[in-house]
DRENDO-1510 file (C-alpha; in Angstrom, 1 decimal, always signed):
<recs>
REC; n; res; u; v; w
REC; 1; MET; -4.2; +25.3; -7.0 .
REC; 2; ALA; -3.1; +23.3; -4.1 .
REC; 3; SER; -2.4; +25.0; -0.5 .
REC; 4; LYS; +1.2; +25.3; +0.8 .
REC; 5; GLU; -0.4; +24.7; +4.6 .
REC; 6; PHE; -0.3; +21.2; +6.0 .
REC; 7; ARG; -3.0; +19.7; +7.9 .
REC; 8; TYR; -3.4; +16.5; +9.7 .
REC; 9; VAL; -5.9; +14.1; +10.3 .
REC; 10; LEU; -5.1; +11.4; +12.8 .
REC; 11; LEU; -7.1; +8.0; +12.0 .
REC; 12; CYS; -7.8; +6.0; +15.6 .
REC; 13; ARG; -9.6; +2.3; +15.4 .
REC; 14; HIS; -11.1; +1.5; +18.5 .
REC; 15; ALA; -9.4; -0.7; +21.2 .
REC; 16; ARG; -9.6; -4.5; +21.4 .
REC; 17; HIS; -12.8; -5.2; +23.8 .
REC; 18; ASN; -15.3; -7.5; +25.2 .
REC; 19; ASP; -19.0; -6.6; +24.5 .
REC; 20; GLY; -18.1; -2.7; +24.8 .
REC; 21; GLN; -15.5; -3.1; +27.5 .
REC; 22; LEU; -12.2; -2.5; +26.5 .
REC; 23; ILE; -9.6; -4.9; +27.4 .
REC; 24; ALA; -6.3; -4.5; +29.3 .
REC; 25; VAL; -3.0; -6.6; +29.0 .
REC; 26; LYS; +0.1; -7.5; +30.8 .
REC; 27; ASP; +3.0; -5.5; +29.7 .
REC; 28; ASP; +6.8; -6.8; +30.1 .
REC; 29; HIS; +6.9; -6.4; +33.9 .
REC; 30; ASP; +3.6; -7.7; +34.7 .
REC; 31; HIS; +1.4; -4.6; +34.9 .
REC; 32; TRP; -2.0; -4.8; +33.7 .
REC; 33; ARG; -2.4; -1.9; +31.2 .
REC; 34; PHE; -4.8; -0.5; +28.0 .
REC; 35; PRO; -3.2; -0.7; +25.2 .
REC; 36; THR; -4.6; +2.5; +24.0 .
REC; 37; GLU; -2.7; +3.9; +27.1 .
REC; 38; SER; +0.7; +3.3; +25.5 .
REC; 39; VAL; -0.4; +4.8; +22.3 .
REC; 40; ALA; -1.6; +8.0; +24.3 .
REC; 41; GLN; +1.6; +8.5; +25.9 .
REC; 42; ALA; +3.2; +8.1; +22.8 .
REC; 43; LEU; +0.7; +10.5; +21.0 .
REC; 44; SER; +1.0; +13.0; +23.5 .
REC; 45; GLU; +4.6; +13.3; +23.1 .
REC; 46; GLU; +4.4; +13.3; +19.6 .
REC; 47; LEU; +1.9; +16.8; +20.3 .
REC; 48; VAL; +3.7; +18.6; +22.2 .
REC; 49; ILE; +7.3; +17.8; +21.0 .
REC; 50; GLY; +7.0; +16.3; +17.6 .
REC; 51; THR; +8.6; +17.8; +14.7 .
REC; 52; ASP; +5.5; +18.2; +12.8 .
REC; 53; ASN; +4.3; +20.9; +15.2 .
REC; 54; LEU; +0.9; +19.6; +15.5 .
REC; 55; ARG; -2.2; +21.2; +17.3 .
REC; 56; LEU; -4.9; +19.0; +17.9 .
REC; 57; GLY; -8.3; +20.9; +17.3 .
REC; 58; LYS; -10.9; +18.3; +17.9 .
REC; 59; VAL; -11.3; +14.5; +18.8 .
REC; 60; ALA; -14.4; +13.0; +17.1 .
REC; 61; TYR; -15.4; +9.4; +17.7 .
REC; 62; ALA; -18.6; +6.8; +16.8 .
REC; 63; PRO; -21.1; +6.6; +19.6 .
REC; 64; THR; -20.3; +3.4; +19.9 .
REC; 65; PRO; -19.4; +1.9; +23.5 .
REC; 66; GLU; -15.7; +0.7; +22.6 .
REC; 67; ALA; -15.2; +3.4; +20.1 .
REC; 68; THR; -16.3; +6.1; +22.9 .
REC; 69; ARG; -14.5; +4.5; +25.6 .
REC; 70; THR; -11.3; +4.7; +23.5 .
REC; 71; ALA; -11.5; +7.9; +22.8 .
REC; 72; ASN; -12.0; +8.8; +26.3 .
REC; 73; LEU; -8.9; +6.9; +27.3 .
REC; 74; LEU; -6.8; +8.5; +24.8 .
REC; 75; VAL; -8.2; +12.4; +25.8 .
REC; 76; ARG; -7.5; +11.6; +29.6 .
REC; 77; ARG; -4.0; +10.6; +28.8 .
REC; 78; LEU; -3.2; +13.7; +26.5 .
REC; 79; ALA; -4.8; +15.6; +29.2 .
REC; 80; GLY; -2.7; +14.2; +31.7 .
REC; 81; GLN; -5.1; +12.2; +33.8 .
REC; 82; ALA; -3.7; +8.6; +34.6 .
REC; 83; GLU; -6.2; +5.7; +34.1 .
REC; 84; PRO; -6.0; +3.2; +36.9 .
REC; 85; ALA; -4.4; -0.1; +35.5 .
REC; 86; GLY; -6.8; -2.9; +34.4 .
REC; 87; GLU; -9.8; -0.8; +35.2 .
REC; 88; GLU; -12.9; -0.4; +33.5 .
REC; 89; VAL; -13.2; +2.7; +31.2 .
REC; 90; PRO; -16.6; +4.2; +31.7 .
REC; 91; LEU; -18.5; +6.4; +29.1 .
REC; 92; GLN; -18.1; +9.6; +30.0 .
REC; 93; PRO; -19.7; +11.7; +30.9 .
REC; 94; GLU; -22.8; +10.0; +32.5 .
REC; 95; GLU; -22.9; +6.8; +30.2 .
REC; 96; THR; -24.0; +9.4; +27.5 .
REC; 97; PRO; -21.7; +10.7; +24.4 .
REC; 98; THR; -21.5; +14.6; +24.5 .
REC; 99; ILE; -19.6; +17.1; +23.5 .
REC; 100; GLU; -16.8; +18.4; +26.2 .
REC; 101; THR; -13.3; +20.1; +26.2 .
REC; 102; ILE; -9.7; +18.9; +27.5 .
REC; 103; LYS; -6.8; +20.9; +27.7 .
REC; 104; ILE; -3.3; +19.1; +26.2 .
REC; 105; ALA; -1.0; +18.5; +28.6 .
REC; 106; SER; +3.1; +18.3; +28.5 .
REC; 107; PRO; +4.6; +14.6; +28.8 .
REC; 108; ALA; +5.3; +14.4; +32.7 .
REC; 109; TRP; +8.8; +13.6; +32.0 .
REC; 110; LEU; +9.6; +17.1; +30.8 .
REC; 111; PRO; +11.4; +19.8; +33.6 .
REC; 112; LYS; +9.2; +22.2; +35.0 .
REC; 113; SER; +11.0; +25.0; +32.7 .
REC; 114; ASP; +10.4; +23.3; +29.5 .
REC; 115; ARG; +6.8; +22.6; +30.2 .
REC; 116; GLU; +6.6; +26.4; +30.3 .
REC; 117; GLN; +8.4; +27.5; +27.3 .
REC; 118; TYR; +6.0; +24.4; +25.5 .
REC; 119; VAL; +2.8; +26.2; +26.9 .
REC; 120; ARG; +4.4; +29.7; +25.7 .
REC; 121; LEU; +4.8; +28.3; +22.3 .
REC; 122; GLY; +1.4; +27.2; +22.2 .
REC; 123; ALA; +2.5; +23.8; +22.2 .
REC; 124; CYS; +0.6; +22.3; +25.1 .
REC; 125; GLY; -2.3; +23.6; +27.1 .
REC; 126; TYR; -4.6; +24.7; +24.8 .
REC; 127; ASP; -8.3; +23.5; +24.4 .
REC; 128; VAL; -9.4; +20.4; +22.4 .
REC; 129; GLN; -13.2; +19.5; +21.7 .
REC; 130; GLN; -14.4; +15.9; +22.0 .
REC; 131; GLU; -17.8; +15.1; +20.1 .
REC; 132; PRO; -19.6; +12.1; +18.8 .
REC; 133; TRP; -20.3; +11.9; +14.8 .
REC; 134; GLU; -23.3; +9.7; +13.9 .
REC; 135; GLU; -21.6; +9.5; +10.4 .
REC; 136; LEU; -18.6; +6.9; +12.2 .
REC; 137; LEU; -21.5; +4.5; +13.0 .
REC; 138; PRO; -20.3; +1.2; +11.4 .
REC; 139; ASN; -23.3; +0.9; +9.2 .
REC; 140; ARG; -22.9; -2.4; +7.4 .
REC; 141; LEU; -25.9; -1.8; +5.5 .
REC; 142; HIS; -24.9; +1.8; +3.9 .
REC; 143; ARG; -21.1; +2.7; +3.5 .
REC; 144; THR; -21.4; +5.8; +5.3 .
REC; 145; SER; -17.3; +6.8; +4.3 .
REC; 146; SER; -18.6; +9.4; +1.6 .
REC; 147; GLU; -20.7; +11.1; +4.4 .
REC; 148; ALA; -17.6; +10.9; +7.3 .
REC; 149; MET; -15.5; +12.2; +4.2 .
REC; 150; LYS; -17.6; +15.1; +3.7 .
REC; 151; ARG; -17.6; +15.9; +7.5 .
REC; 152; ILE; -13.7; +15.2; +7.5 .
REC; 153; ASP; -13.4; +17.8; +4.8 .
REC; 154; SER; -15.9; +20.3; +6.3 .
REC; 155; GLU; -14.0; +19.7; +9.9 .
REC; 156; VAL; -10.6; +20.5; +8.6 .
REC; 157; GLU; -11.4; +23.0; +6.7 .
REC; 158; ARG; -12.9; +25.0; +9.5 .
REC; 159; LEU; -9.8; +24.2; +11.8 .
REC; 160; GLY; -8.7; +27.7; +13.3 .
REC; 161; ASP; -7.1; +29.7; +16.0 .
REC; 162; GLY; -3.9; +27.5; +15.7 .
REC; 163; HIS; -5.6; +24.0; +15.3 .
REC; 164; ASN; -4.4; +22.0; +12.3 .
REC; 165; ALA; -5.1; +18.5; +13.4 .
REC; 166; LEU; -8.1; +16.3; +13.7 .
REC; 167; LEU; -8.6; +13.0; +15.3 .
REC; 168; ILE; -10.8; +10.3; +14.6 .
REC; 169; VAL; -11.8; +7.4; +16.4 .
REC; 170; GLY; -13.8; +4.6; +14.7 .
REC; 171; HIS; -14.5; +1.2; +13.2 .
REC; 172; GLN; -12.8; -0.8; +10.3 .
REC; 173; PRO; -13.4; -0.9; +7.6 .
REC; 174; GLN; -14.7; +2.3; +8.0 .
REC; 175; MET; -11.5; +3.8; +8.9 .
REC; 176; GLY; -9.6; +2.1; +6.1 .
REC; 177; TRP; -12.2; +3.7; +3.7 .
REC; 178; ILE; -11.7; +6.9; +4.7 .
REC; 179; SER; -7.8; +6.5; +4.7 .
REC; 180; SER; -8.2; +5.7; +1.3 .
REC; 181; TYR; -10.5; +8.5; +0.1 .
REC; 182; ILE; -7.4; +10.8; +1.8 .
REC; 183; SER; -4.8; +9.1; +0.2 .
REC; 184; ALA; -6.5; +9.4; -3.5 .
REC; 185; GLY; -4.1; +11.2; -5.4 .
REC; 186; ASP; -5.8; +14.2; -7.9 .
REC; 187; GLY; -5.1; +13.9; -11.8 .
REC; 188; LEU; -5.3; +11.1; -14.4 .
REC; 189; ILE; -3.5; +8.3; -12.3 .
REC; 190; ARG; -5.7; +8.2; -8.8 .
REC; 191; ARG; -3.6; +6.2; -5.8 .
REC; 192; VAL; -5.6; +4.7; -3.7 .
REC; 193; THR; -4.2; +3.2; -0.6 .
REC; 194; ALA; -5.8; +2.0; +2.4 .
REC; 195; ILE; -4.1; +2.2; +5.6 .
REC; 196; PRO; -4.5; -1.3; +7.5 .
REC; 197; LEU; -4.9; -0.2; +11.2 .
REC; 198; ALA; -4.5; -2.2; +14.0 .
REC; 199; ALA; -6.5; -2.4; +17.3 .
REC; 200; SER; -5.4; +0.8; +19.5 .
REC; 201; GLU; -3.3; +2.3; +16.5 .
REC; 202; VAL; -3.3; +5.8; +15.3 .
REC; 203; ALA; -2.2; +7.2; +12.0 .
REC; 204; CYS; -1.5; +10.4; +10.9 .
REC; 205; LEU; -2.2; +11.7; +7.1 .
REC; 206; ARG; -0.4; +14.9; +6.5 .
REC; 207; LEU; -2.7; +16.8; +4.0 .
REC; 208; ARG; -2.8; +19.5; +1.5 .
REC; 209; HIS; -5.9; +21.4; -0.2 .
REC; 210; THR; -6.6; +20.1; -3.6 .
REC; 211; ARG; -9.3; +20.3; -6.2 .
REC; 212; ASP; -10.7; +17.1; -4.4 .
REC; 213; GLY; -10.5; +18.4; -0.8 .
REC; 214; TRP; -7.8; +17.6; +1.7 .
REC; 215; ARG; -6.1; +15.0; +0.7 .
REC; 216; GLY; -2.4; +13.4; +1.5 .
REC; 217; ARG; -0.2; +10.6; +2.7 .
REC; 218; LEU; +0.7; +8.3; +6.0 .
REC; 219; CYS; +3.3; +10.6; +7.8 .
REC; 220; TRP; +3.4; +8.4; +10.9 .
REC; 221; SER; +2.0; +5.2; +13.1 .
REC; 222; LEU; +1.7; +4.5; +16.8 .
REC; 223; ALA; +0.6; +1.1; +17.3 .
REC; 224; PRO; +0.8; -0.7; +20.5 .
REC; 225; ASP; +2.9; -3.6; +19.7 .
REC; 226; ASP; +4.4; -4.6; +16.8 .
REC; 227; SER; +7.1; -6.9; +17.3 .
REC; 228; LYS; +5.5; -10.1; +16.3 .
REC; 229; ILE; +3.8; -8.1; +12.8 .
REC; 230; LEU; +8.3; -7.4; +12.3 .
REC; 231; GLU; +8.8; -11.0; +12.6 .
REC; 232; ALA; +6.2; -12.0; +9.7 .
REC; 233; VAL; +7.2; -9.4; +7.5 .
REC; 234; SER; +10.8; -10.2; +7.7 .
REC; 235; ASP; +9.7; -13.9; +6.8 .
REC; 236; LYS; +7.8; -12.5; +4.0 .
REC; 237; ILE; +11.0; -10.5; +2.8 .
REC; 238; LYS; +13.1; -13.6; +3.2 .
REC; 239; GLY; +10.7; -15.3; +0.7 .
REC; 240; LYS; +11.0; -12.0; -1.7 .
REC; 241; MET; +14.7; -12.1; -1.7 .
REC; 242; GLU; +15.1; -16.0; -2.4 .
REC; 243; SER; +12.7; -15.3; -5.8 .
REC; 244; ALA; +15.0; -12.5; -6.7 .
REC; 245; LYS; +18.0; -14.7; -6.3 .
REC; 246; LEU; +16.3; -17.3; -8.4 .
REC; 247; LEU; +15.2; -15.1; -11.2 .
REC; 248; SER; +18.6; -13.5; -11.1 .
REC; 249; ALA; +20.8; -17.2; -11.9 .
REC; 250; VAL; +18.0; -17.2; -14.7 .
REC; 251; ILE; +18.4; -14.4; -16.1 .
REC; 252; THR; +22.6; -14.9; -15.8 .
REC; 253; LEU; +21.9; -18.5; -17.9 .
REC; 254; SER; +19.9; -16.8; -20.3 .
REC; 255; LEU; +22.6; -13.8; -21.0 .
REC; 256; THR; +24.9; -16.2; -21.3 .
REC; 257; ALA; +23.3; -18.1; -23.8 .
REC; 258; LEU; +22.5; -15.0; -26.1 .
REC; 259; LEU; +26.0; -14.2; -25.6 .
REC; 260; GLY; +27.1; -17.1; -27.3 .
REC; 261; VAL; +25.0; -16.4; -30.3 .
REC; 262; LEU; +26.6; -12.5; -30.1 .
REC; 263; LEU; +30.0; -14.0; -30.2 .
REC; 264; ASP; +29.4; -16.6; -32.7 .
REC; 265; THR; +29.4; -14.9; -36.2 .
REC; 266; SER; +28.2; -18.1; -38.0 .
REC; 267; ARG; +25.0; -18.0; -36.0 .
REC; 268; TRP; +25.1; -14.4; -36.1 .
REC; 269; SER; +24.8; -14.2; -40.1 .
REC; 270; THR; +22.3; -16.4; -40.3 .
REC; 271; LEU; +19.7; -13.6; -38.2 .
REC; 272; GLY; +20.0; -10.5; -40.8 .
REC; 273; SER; +16.8; -10.9; -43.0 .
REC; 274; PRO; +14.0; -9.1; -41.0 .
REC; 275; LYS; +11.8; -11.5; -39.1 .
REC; 276; ALA; +8.8; -9.3; -37.5 .
REC; 277; SER; +7.2; -6.0; -38.2 .
REC; 278; LEU; +5.0; -3.7; -36.2 .
REC; 279; GLY; +3.2; -0.8; -38.0 .
REC; 280; GLY; +5.7; +0.6; -40.3 .
REC; 281; LEU; +8.8; -0.9; -38.1 .
REC; 282; SER; +10.5; -3.9; -39.3 .
REC; 283; TYR; +13.5; -5.5; -37.2 .
REC; 284; SER; +15.5; -8.6; -37.7 .
REC; 285; GLY; +16.7; -11.3; -35.7 .
REC; 286; GLN; +19.8; -9.8; -34.9 .
REC; 287; ALA; +18.0; -6.6; -33.3 .
REC; 288; ALA; +15.7; -8.9; -31.3 .
REC; 289; ILE; +18.8; -10.5; -29.7 .
REC; 290; GLN; +20.4; -6.8; -28.9 .
REC; 291; VAL; +17.7; -5.5; -28.0 .
REC; 292; ALA; +16.7; -8.5; -25.2 .
REC; 293; PHE; +20.2; -8.7; -24.3 .
REC; 294; VAL; +20.4; -5.1; -23.2 .
REC; 295; LEU; +16.9; -5.6; -21.4 .
REC; 296; LEU; +17.9; -8.6; -19.9 .
REC; 297; LEU; +21.2; -6.6; -18.6 .
REC; 298; ALA; +19.1; -4.3; -17.1 .
REC; 299; ALA; +16.6; -6.6; -15.5 .
REC; 300; LEU; +19.5; -8.1; -13.6 .
REC; 301; ALA; +20.8; -5.0; -12.4 .
REC; 302; LEU; +17.6; -4.7; -10.8 .
REC; 303; TYR; +17.3; -8.0; -9.4 .
REC; 304; LEU; +20.5; -7.6; -7.5 .
REC; 305; LEU; +19.8; -4.3; -6.0 .
REC; 306; THR; +16.4; -5.9; -4.7 .
REC; 307; MET; +18.6; -8.5; -3.1 .
REC; 308; TYR; +21.0; -5.8; -1.3 .
REC; 309; ALA; +17.6; -3.6; -0.4 .
REC; 310; TYR; +16.0; -6.8; +1.3 .
REC; 311; ASP; +19.3; -8.0; +2.7 .
REC; 312; ARG; +19.3; -4.3; +4.6 .
REC; 313; LEU; +15.6; -4.6; +5.2 .
REC; 314; LEU; +16.5; -7.7; +7.4 .
REC; 315; MET; +18.8; -5.8; +9.6 .
REC; 316; PRO; +17.1; -6.0; +13.3 .
REC; 317; PRO; +16.0; -2.7; +14.3 .
REC; 318; ARG; +18.6; -2.8; +17.2 .
REC; 319; PHE; +21.2; -1.6; +14.5 .
REC; 320; TRP; +19.6; +1.0; +12.9 .
REC; 321; ALA; +20.7; +4.8; +13.4 .
REC; 322; GLU; +20.5; +7.9; +11.4 .
REC; 323; GLY; +22.7; +11.0; +11.7 .
REC; 324; PRO; +21.3; +14.2; +13.2 .
REC; 325; ALA; +18.4; +16.2; +11.3 .
REC; 326; HIS; +19.1; +19.5; +9.4 .
REC; 327; ARG; +18.0; +23.1; +11.0 .
REC; 328; ASP; +16.2; +25.9; +9.5 .
REC; 329; ASP; +17.7; +28.7; +11.1 .
REC; 330; SER; +15.2; +30.8; +9.4 .
REC; 331; LEU; +12.5; +29.4; +12.2 .
REC; 332; ASP; +12.7; +31.4; +15.7 .
REC; 333; GLU; +10.4; +31.2; +18.8 .
REC; 334; SER; +8.1; +33.8; +17.5 .
REC; 335; SER; +6.7; +31.2; +14.7 .
REC; 336; HIS; +5.1; +29.5; +17.8 .
REC; 337; GLN; +7.0; +26.2; +16.9 .
REC; 338; SER; +8.3; +24.0; +19.3 .
REC; 339; PRO; +12.3; +23.8; +19.3 .
REC; 340; LEU; +12.3; +20.2; +17.9 .
REC; 341; SER; +9.8; +20.8; +15.2 .
REC; 342; GLN; +12.0; +23.6; +13.7 .
REC; 343; ARG; +14.6; +20.5; +12.8 .
REC; 344; VAL; +14.1; +19.7; +8.9 .
REC; 345; ASP; +14.8; +16.4; +8.1 .
REC; 346; GLN; +15.9; +16.9; +3.8 .
REC; 347; ARG; +15.7; +12.8; +3.8 .
REC; 348; ARG; +12.2; +12.3; +4.9 .
REC; 349; THR; +10.8; +14.7; +2.1 .
REC; 350; SER; +7.3; +13.7; +0.6 .
REC; 351; GLY; +9.2; +11.7; -2.3 .
REC; 352; ALA; +10.3; +8.7; -0.4 .
REC; 353; ARG; +6.8; +7.9; +1.1 .
REC; 354; ILE; +8.1; +6.4; +4.2 .
REC; 355; PRO; +6.4; +6.6; +7.3 .
REC; 356; ARG; +8.3; +8.9; +9.5 .
REC; 357; ARG; +10.5; +6.8; +12.7 .
REC; 358; PRO; +10.3; +8.1; +15.5 .
REC; 359; PRO; +7.3; +7.6; +16.4 .
REC; 360; SER; +6.1; +4.6; +13.6 .
REC; 361; SER; +7.0; +1.1; +14.7 .
REC; 362; SER; +9.8; -0.7; +13.0 .
REC; 363; ALA; +7.4; -3.1; +11.5 .
REC; 364; TRP; +5.5; +0.0; +9.5 .
REC; 365; VAL; +9.2; +1.1; +8.3 .
REC; 366; VAL; +10.1; -2.2; +7.1 .
REC; 367; MET; +6.8; -3.1; +5.4 .
REC; 368; ARG; +6.6; +0.4; +3.4 .
REC; 369; ASN; +10.2; +0.1; +2.4 .
REC; 370; MET; +9.4; -3.9; +1.1 .
REC; 371; GLN; +6.9; -2.3; -1.1 .
REC; 372; ARG; +8.8; +0.4; -2.2 .
REC; 373; THR; +11.7; -1.9; -3.2 .
REC; 374; TRP; +8.9; -4.5; -4.8 .
REC; 375; PHE; +7.2; -1.7; -6.5 .
REC; 376; TRP; +10.2; +0.4; -8.0 .
REC; 377; LEU; +13.2; -2.5; -8.4 .
REC; 378; PHE; +11.5; -5.8; -8.5 .
REC; 379; THR; +8.4; -5.2; -10.6 .
REC; 380; PRO; +10.4; -3.2; -13.1 .
REC; 381; ALA; +13.1; -6.3; -13.6 .
REC; 382; ASN; +9.7; -8.4; -14.2 .
REC; 383; ILE; +8.9; -6.1; -16.6 .
REC; 384; LEU; +11.9; -5.7; -18.5 .
REC; 385; VAL; +12.3; -9.5; -18.4 .
REC; 386; SER; +8.7; -9.9; -20.1 .
REC; 387; LEU; +9.7; -7.3; -22.7 .
REC; 388; ALA; +13.2; -9.2; -23.8 .
REC; 389; LEU; +11.1; -12.7; -24.2 .
REC; 390; SER; +8.0; -10.9; -26.4 .
REC; 391; THR; +11.0; -9.2; -28.4 .
REC; 392; LEU; +12.3; -12.6; -29.0 .
REC; 393; ALA; +9.2; -14.3; -29.3 .
REC; 394; ALA; +8.0; -11.7; -32.1 .
REC; 395; ALA; +11.2; -12.1; -34.0 .
REC; 396; LEU; +11.2; -16.2; -33.7 .
REC; 397; LEU; +7.4; -16.3; -34.6 .
REC; 398; ARG; +8.0; -13.6; -37.5 .
REC; 399; LEU; +4.7; -11.5; -36.4 .
REC; 400; HIS; +3.8; -9.1; -38.7 .
REC; 401; GLY; +0.2; -7.5; -39.9 .
REC; 402; TRP; -3.2; -9.0; -39.0 .
REC; 403; ILE; -0.8; -11.8; -37.2 .
REC; 404; TRP; -0.5; -9.3; -33.9 .
REC; 405; ALA; -4.4; -9.1; -33.7 .
REC; 406; PRO; -5.0; -12.2; -32.1 .
REC; 407; VAL; -1.6; -12.1; -29.9 .
REC; 408; ILE; -2.6; -8.7; -28.6 .
REC; 409; MET; -6.0; -10.7; -27.8 .
REC; 410; LEU; -4.5; -13.2; -25.6 .
REC; 411; VAL; -2.5; -10.8; -24.0 .
REC; 412; LEU; -5.7; -8.6; -22.8 .
REC; 413; ALA; -7.1; -11.6; -21.8 .
REC; 414; VAL; -4.3; -13.0; -19.8 .
REC; 415; GLY; -4.0; -9.7; -18.2 .
REC; 416; THR; -8.0; -10.0; -17.4 .
REC; 417; TRP; -8.2; -12.9; -16.1 .
REC; 418; ALA; -5.1; -12.3; -13.9 .
REC; 419; TRP; -6.9; -8.8; -12.6 .
REC; 420; TRP; -10.4; -10.5; -11.8 .
REC; 421; PHE; -9.0; -13.5; -9.9 .
REC; 422; ARG; -6.5; -11.4; -8.0 .
REC; 423; PRO; -6.8; -11.6; -4.0 .
REC; 424; VAL; -9.1; -9.7; -2.5 .
REC; 425; LEU; -8.4; -9.1; +1.4 .
REC; 426; GLY; -10.8; -7.5; +4.0 .
REC; 427; SER; -10.3; -6.0; +7.7 .
REC; 428; ALA; -11.9; -7.2; +10.8 .
REC; 429; ASP; -13.3; -5.1; +13.3 .
</recs>
């Protein structure tokens, strides 16, 4: 039986580097800054005042120069230590990855009274252990993701003393493999969703205990800068929107043609005799046209809904807004939860499966909404069109008995061909 207690795994891909040395970039004010610092600052605020009430218990990292330096930069910022702009991040301590402990600090902008309150509530000021894991080494010869997953399950299970989160800093493609393991649902249908991580990005997965271990889905993500990615995703949405417009026009013409047949009594009467049969079910051309008309009408409605959804996703983030979240009055300070974590946003329950914003970037939210629209509106519309055309084709070809066998074999062959030659993408490290 699944546990109702949430725990969290934060996956971080190491920062961009040159031969192990992290690369600093100029920000909008011409100041040199490591992208990981921006992520760490947002993560610090999420740990202390976020709505998930995260209590980080351990920071694990691959014992490589780039992953070690990225982890050190993260934990220094989480401990309230600012990094000199653009200076080299050393291996810590003494150039050798070892186990050490830090204390989570509150955001510098918080008033002193609020800092004291968050310390009293346990949101900051607690100890976090930092240690290297051999299981996170980027071994290309042996896929170490399974061993890393065993270690993660064990560590998440052992989280205690109020801690409920584990931060892992490593390499691609292993971070993608791990996210795929964690996101795999139990049951007959397994949902495997690898999370694409940019350099320095941190993705938070909310987990529950299942019979397969601690499994869950993406809760939110922190990336250094996704502005260019948002433009690319918007261009892709425009292309999908054009496809929906084109198919809507074709379906409208098809419905007009079928409506002409339905209203013409002379044509309609000639379609009454049985034309096709499947098993014990026999149907005429009249039934085929009626079923196809209903299916195409439903497909047209889904195409129009797709166009409206994509149009909404093209709205610039500057004009996004939402109402205040609901508050659960049953929670109080005795529950050791941050006041902001007492908010309960009913719209962002697990059913939506959309990364929470804030803190996720607009690009992540738009991309996941685009996928959601594609799978639940556009794809079902295509399936309805296929069913409508198949129904008409069966009646036209008078399919019955053994004639169905080569048709089914052809469909299976086309499906296998499409699956085998589907695009196969990878990741860069």
